[in-house]
N, C-alpha and C positions, 0 to 999 in steps of 0.2 A: 416602513425602515425596510421590515425582515424581507417585504419581495425586490426594492430597490437592491441589495446587498444579495439576495438569489438571482437578481438578474445580470450583475456585476458578477458575480461569480459562474454564472453558465456565460455569459459571453469570453470572459477570462479560459476557458477550458477549451472555446470554439479555436481562439485563440493561438493556442500552444497546439490545439490536435491537427490545425491545420498549418502550423508550421509557420506564423506571421505573428508569435512573440518570442524573444528571447528572453534567457533570464534575467536579462539588465532591464527589460520592457515589465517583465513580475515584480521588479525591488517596487514599484510605485504602491503596490496593492497592498504591500504590508513588509514587516521585517520580521523575521525568524532566526535564529540558532543557527549560524551553520554547518554545527557539528549536526544537529538533529536532520538536517537538508543533506546533509552524506551520509550519515545513516541509514536513515530511510529508505533514498535511492538506490542505496549500496544492500539492501536485504532488496528491496524491488527486481532490482539488479540481478540480484543472483537467483531468484526467487523464480522470475519469470522476465527477465531479460529478450528473450528472443521470441515474446508473445506478444499479443496488442496491448494499444496505449489502455486500452479498460481494463487488462487484466494484470496489465501494473498499478495500476489504479485503485484497483480492488485489495490487488498484496496488502499497496501501504494504509488502504483501510480497514483491513481485518488488526494490520499491529495495532492502529490506533485506538479500534474498537475496545481494544483488550488492554488498553492503557484503561478506557476507562471503565471494564467491566470491573466488580468484585469475584467472579468466580474465575479469574485469569492473574497470573503474576506478575508484579509489573507498573510501574507505573509512569518508565519513561521508556524508548524504544529501543535503548541497548539492553532494560530491564525486561522490557515483555523478549526482547531476543532470546536472550540467555538463559531465560525464566525453565525450572523444568516443574511441569506441576503434573502431581498425582503418581509423579516415580517416571513420570515420559518428556524429555524434552520436547519447548515448544516447537523449535526447527532444530533441522537439520545440522548435522558439523558444517558444511559445507556453508550456511548461511552462519553460523555461528558462530564462525570461527573466521570469516572475512568478507563480515558486513561492514567491519569499519574500514577496512582498506580499500574494499572493489573501486575501481573507478568507474561511476556510472557514468551511460551517457550523458548528453545536452538535454536532451530532451525526458528520460528518465527524473534526473534533477527536476525541471523542470516541475511535472508531475510531483511529484515530493514535495515540494514547495507550493504549489498549489493544494497540495489536501492537509498542508502546514497551516496554509491561512486559512481555507477555507472550510475545514476539516474534512468528515469519512463522506466518501459519495452511497456507500452502500448505510441499509437500515445499521443501527448499535448492537444490535443482539447477529449482525454476520461476524462472526466471530472465528468461522475455522474454513481454512484452507487447503485442499489436498485433492491427489490424486483417485479420489476413492469417495462418490458421491453418501455415502451412510457418514460420513465423518460427525455430520450433526443431525438436527430435528427434519431436516428437508434441506433441498438447493436454491437459492437465489437467484446465483446465475452457477453459467456452465459454461465454460473456455474453451473450446478447440485448440487445441496446439498444434504446432508444425512436429512436432515426436509422433509417430507413428504407433509407436507401442504404448505410449499414454494414451492417446487421445483428445483426452478432458483434463481440465482443471475446475477442479470443483470449488464454489465458493455458499457455505451454509450454513445455517441458522444455528444458537447455541442450542 
C-alpha cells in the first residue's frame, strides 16, 4: 500500500508541475482544510513566489516539518509562521503580517494542497529556509533565485 501511495503522490505532483491538473482535479485525492491551503499557499507565495515550483514546495515543507518538530514552536501553520523562538521570529514581518491575506497563484495553491494531502517533500529534519547556508547543520537543497543580490535560497537540516 505504501508503494501505491508514493506512486500516486509522484503522479499527482507530475500532473501539477506539467500544468495538467487543476485544483478541482486535486480535490478527488483528499479533502483538506481550505484555511490551511490559503495560509500555507500565502506563506509559500510571499517567501518564494518568484522562485521555482520546487522552491515553493520546499518552503511549504519547512513549515510542515516545523509543525512536527519538538524543537520549534507551533503545531498549526499559523502558529509556526507567527511564532517567536529563542527571542527570534521564525518568519519575517512581511510573511507574518500578510500570509493570511495574500492571494496566492492557482499553481501555488495546488502545491500547498499537494503538501497538505501527501506531506512534506523534504526529510523531517529540514527545518531551515534562509538566504544563509549556515542556518542549520548542513544544506539539503540550494535553489538559485532570480534575485542577483541574493543568489540562493538554502534549505538546511536542523
